[in-house]
Structures are given as C-alpha cells and as structure tokens.
MARBA-3410 file (N, C-alpha, C, O; in Angstrom, 1 decimal):
77
1.1,-1.5,-0.2,-0.1,0.4,-0.1,1.2,1.5,-0.2,2.1,1.8,0.5 ~ 0.7,1.8,-1.1,1.3,3.7,-0.2,0.6,4.3,0.3,-0.6,4.2,0.0 ~ 1.0,5.1,1.2,1.0,5.9,2.0,0.1,5.6,3.0,-0.7,4.7,2.8 ~ 0.1,6.2,4.0,-0.4,6.2,5.2,-1.8,5.3,5.5,-2.8,5.5,4.8 ~ -1.9,4.1,6.7,-3.3,3.8,6.3,-4.1,4.6,6.9,-4.0,5.1,8.0
-5.1,4.8,6.1,-6.4,5.9,6.0,-6.7,5.4,7.8,-7.2,6.3,8.4 ~ -6.7,4.7,8.2,-7.8,4.2,9.2,-6.6,4.7,10.8,-6.9,4.7,12.0 ~ -5.4,4.9,10.2,-4.4,6.1,10.9,-4.5,7.5,11.2,-4.0,8.1,12.2 ~ -5.4,7.8,9.9,-5.3,9.7,10.1,-6.4,10.3,10.5,-7.5,9.8,10.3 ~ -6.2,11.7,11.2,-7.2,12.0,12.1,-8.0,12.4,11.0,-7.8,12.0,9.8
-8.8,13.0,11.4,-10.4,13.8,10.0,-9.9,15.1,9.4,-10.5,15.3,8.3 ~ -9.1,15.9,9.7,-8.3,17.1,8.9,-7.5,16.5,7.9,-7.4,17.0,6.8 ~ -6.8,15.1,8.3,-5.6,14.7,7.5,-6.7,13.5,6.3,-6.4,13.0,5.2 ~ -7.7,13.6,6.8,-8.0,12.2,6.1,-8.7,13.2,4.6,-8.6,12.8,3.4 ~ -9.4,14.2,5.1,-9.5,14.9,4.4,-9.1,16.0,3.2,-9.7,16.4,2.2
-7.9,16.2,3.7,-6.6,16.8,2.7,-6.1,15.9,2.3,-5.2,16.1,1.5 ~ -6.4,14.1,2.6,-5.5,13.4,1.4,-6.8,13.1,0.8,-6.5,12.5,-0.2 ~ -8.3,13.2,0.8,-9.1,13.5,0.1,-9.5,14.1,-1.2,-9.9,13.6,-2.3 ~ -9.2,15.4,-0.7,-9.3,16.7,-1.9,-7.9,16.2,-2.5,-8.2,15.8,-3.6 ~ -6.9,16.0,-2.2,-5.4,16.0,-3.0,-5.9,14.8,-4.0,-6.0,15.0,-5.3
-6.3,13.7,-3.5,-6.4,12.9,-4.8,-7.7,13.1,-5.7,-7.9,12.8,-6.8 ~ -8.4,13.6,-4.9,-9.7,14.3,-5.8,-8.7,14.9,-7.2,-8.7,14.3,-8.3 ~ -8.0,16.1,-6.9,-7.8,17.4,-7.4,-6.8,16.8,-8.7,-7.0,17.2,-9.9 ~ -5.8,15.7,-8.2,-4.9,14.9,-9.2,-5.5,14.0,-10.3,-4.9,13.8,-11.4 ~ -7.0,13.3,-10.1,-7.5,12.4,-10.4,-7.5,12.9,-12.3,-6.9,12.3,-13.2
-8.3,13.9,-12.4,-8.0,14.1,-14.0,-7.3,14.0,-15.0,-7.6,13.8,-16.2 ~ -5.8,14.1,-14.1,-4.4,14.5,-14.9,-3.6,12.7,-14.6,-2.6,12.4,-15.2 ~ -4.2,12.1,-14.0,-3.6,11.1,-13.5,-4.9,10.4,-14.7,-4.3,9.3,-14.9 ~ -5.7,10.4,-15.3,-6.7,9.6,-15.7,-6.4,9.6,-17.2,-6.8,8.7,-17.9 ~ -5.7,10.9,-17.6,-5.3,11.1,-19.0,-4.1,11.1,-19.0,-3.6,11.2,-20.1
-2.8,11.0,-17.5,-1.5,11.2,-18.3,-0.6,9.9,-17.6,0.3,9.4,-18.1 ~ -1.2,9.7,-16.5,-0.6,8.7,-15.8,-0.1,7.3,-16.9,-0.4,7.2,-18.1 ~ 0.4,6.5,-16.2,0.9,4.5,-16.8,-0.5,4.1,-16.3,-1.4,4.9,-16.0 ~ -0.7,3.1,-16.3,-1.8,2.2,-16.6,-1.3,1.7,-14.4,-2.2,1.5,-13.6 ~ -0.3,1.7,-14.1,0.0,1.2,-12.9,-0.2,2.6,-11.9,-0.5,2.6,-10.8
0.2,3.8,-12.8,-0.3,4.9,-11.8,-1.5,4.9,-11.6,-1.8,4.9,-10.4 ~ -2.7,4.8,-12.8,-4.0,4.6,-13.0,-4.5,3.8,-11.5,-5.4,4.0,-10.7 ~ -3.6,2.7,-11.6,-4.2,1.5,-10.9,-3.7,1.9,-9.5,-4.6,1.5,-8.7 ~ -2.8,2.3,-9.0,-2.3,3.0,-7.8,-3.3,4.1,-7.5,-2.9,4.4,-6.4 ~ -3.9,4.6,-7.6,-4.5,5.8,-7.5,-6.1,5.7,-7.8,-6.9,6.5,-7.4
-6.4,4.2,-8.7,-7.9,3.5,-8.4,-7.7,3.2,-6.4,-8.4,3.8,-5.6 ~ -7.0,2.3,-6.0,-7.1,2.0,-5.0,-6.4,2.5,-3.8,-6.6,1.9,-2.7 ~ -5.7,3.7,-3.8,-5.9,4.6,-2.9,-6.9,5.8,-2.6,-6.6,6.7,-1.8 ~ -7.7,5.9,-3.1,-8.7,6.4,-3.7,-10.1,5.8,-3.4,-11.0,6.5,-3.0 ~ -10.2,4.7,-3.5,-11.1,3.4,-2.5,-10.4,3.6,-1.2,-11.2,3.6,-0.2
-9.4,3.6,-0.9,-9.1,3.1,0.5,-9.5,4.8,1.1,-10.2,4.7,2.1 ~ -9.4,5.4,1.0,-9.7,6.8,1.3,-11.1,7.3,1.3,-11.6,7.7,2.4 ~ -11.5,7.2,0.6,-13.3,7.3,0.6,-13.9,6.1,1.3,-14.9,6.2,2.0 ~ -13.2,4.5,0.9,-14.4,4.4,2.4,-13.8,4.4,3.6,-14.5,4.0,4.6 ~ -12.3,4.8,3.9,-12.4,5.3,5.3,-13.6,6.3,5.5,-14.5,6.1,6.3
-13.6,7.6,4.7,-14.8,8.6,5.3,-16.0,8.1,5.0,-16.9,8.9,5.2 ~ -16.3,6.6,4.2,-17.8,6.2,4.4,-18.0,5.4,5.4,-19.2,5.0,5.6 ~ -17.0,5.1,6.1,-16.7,4.3,7.5,-17.1,5.5,8.4,-17.9,5.0,9.2 ~ -17.1,6.2,8.5,-16.2,7.2,10.0,-17.9,8.5,9.4,-18.1,9.5,10.2 ~ -18.6,8.4,8.7,-19.6,9.2,8.3,-21.4,8.1,7.5,-22.2,8.3,6.7
-21.2,7.2,8.5,-22.2,5.9,7.2,-23.7,7.1,7.5,-24.5,6.3,7.7 ~ -24.2,8.1,7.5,-24.8,9.0,7.5,-24.9,10.5,7.3,-25.6,11.4,7.8 ~ -23.9,10.3,6.5,-23.3,11.9,6.1,-25.0,12.1,5.3,-25.7,11.2,5.0 ~ -25.3,13.8,5.1,-26.1,14.0,4.4,-26.1,13.7,2.8,-25.1,13.4,2.1 ~ -26.7,13.7,2.6,-26.9,13.1,1.6,-28.1,14.1,0.4,-29.3,14.2,0.6
-27.6,14.7,-0.8,-28.1,15.9,-1.6,-29.2,15.4,-2.5,-28.6,14.7,-3.3 ~ -30.8,15.5,-2.9,-31.4,15.0,-3.2,-31.6,14.7,-4.7,-32.3,13.9,-5.3 ~ -30.7,15.5,-5.2,-30.3,15.6,-6.5,-29.1,15.0,-6.9,-28.5,15.1,-8.0 ~ -28.8,14.2,-5.9,-27.2,13.3,-6.7,-28.3,11.7,-5.9,-27.7,10.7,-5.3 ~ -29.6,11.7,-6.0,-30.4,10.4,-6.3,-30.9,10.3,-7.4,-31.3,11.1,-8.3
-30.7,8.3,-7.3,-31.5,8.5,-8.7,-32.8,9.3,-8.3,-32.7,10.5,-8.4 ~ -33.7,8.9,-8.1,-35.1,10.2,-7.9,-34.7,11.4,-8.6,-35.0,11.8,-9.7 ~ -33.7,12.0,-7.5,-33.5,13.6,-8.1,-33.2,13.9,-9.6,-33.6,14.7,-10.5 ~ -32.3,12.6,-9.5,-31.8,12.7,-11.2,-33.1,12.7,-12.2,-33.1,13.5,-13.1 ~ -34.1,11.9,-11.9,-34.7,11.6,-12.7,-36.2,12.7,-12.8,-37.1,12.8,-13.6
-36.0,13.3,-11.7,-36.6,14.9,-11.4,-36.3,15.8,-12.2,-37.1,16.5,-12.8 ~ -34.8,15.9,-12.4,-34.0,16.7,-13.7,-34.6,16.8,-14.6,-35.3,17.8,-15.0 ~ -34.5,15.3,-15.5,-35.0,14.8,-16.7,-33.4,14.9,-17.7,-32.2,15.0,-17.4 ~ -34.1,14.8,-19.3,-32.5,14.8,-19.4,-31.8,15.7,-19.4,-32.2,16.9,-19.5 ~ -30.0,15.3,-19.5,-29.6,16.6,-19.8,-29.6,17.4,-20.8,-29.6,17.2,-22.0
-29.6,19.0,-19.8,-30.0,19.8,-21.1,-31.3,20.3,-21.6,-31.6,21.1,-22.5 ~ -32.0,19.8,-21.0,-33.3,20.4,-20.4,-33.8,21.1,-19.8,-35.0,21.0,-19.8
END
C-alpha cells in the first residue's frame, strides 16, 4: 500500500488526502501510466472507504440520488 493507512489519519488529514486525490484524478486518468492509474484507484478507494466508514449517515443531497436525477429530466432540458 502507498501512503499512510487511512484508518490512522485524523479527520483533518483524511479530508486533505481526499481533496488531493480528487484534484489529481483527471490528470492521472489522462496522462498516468496504467500502474499509476491502478495505484490511484486503489488509494482513492481506501480513502473514500474510510470516509464512508466514519460518516455512514452523511447528508445526501436529493439531487444526487437516482430519483433526484429523474426529476431533473434529460441533460440539457
């Protein structure tokens, strides 16, 4: 595993790691090697999994659900 075990990060460190990995995602997808993309995927899954473990009842915006998307209609409508 690359990086500190997400379970050992405090909340502030975890959020910083998540912000960094999300910020670098697009560049890694477009320009990273297959190994770099695989490592990025693995680390992102670890960090996001830890966030979800700590916040199982996080608020979910209605527009970010399937039902909310259906209510918005097709893109560009």
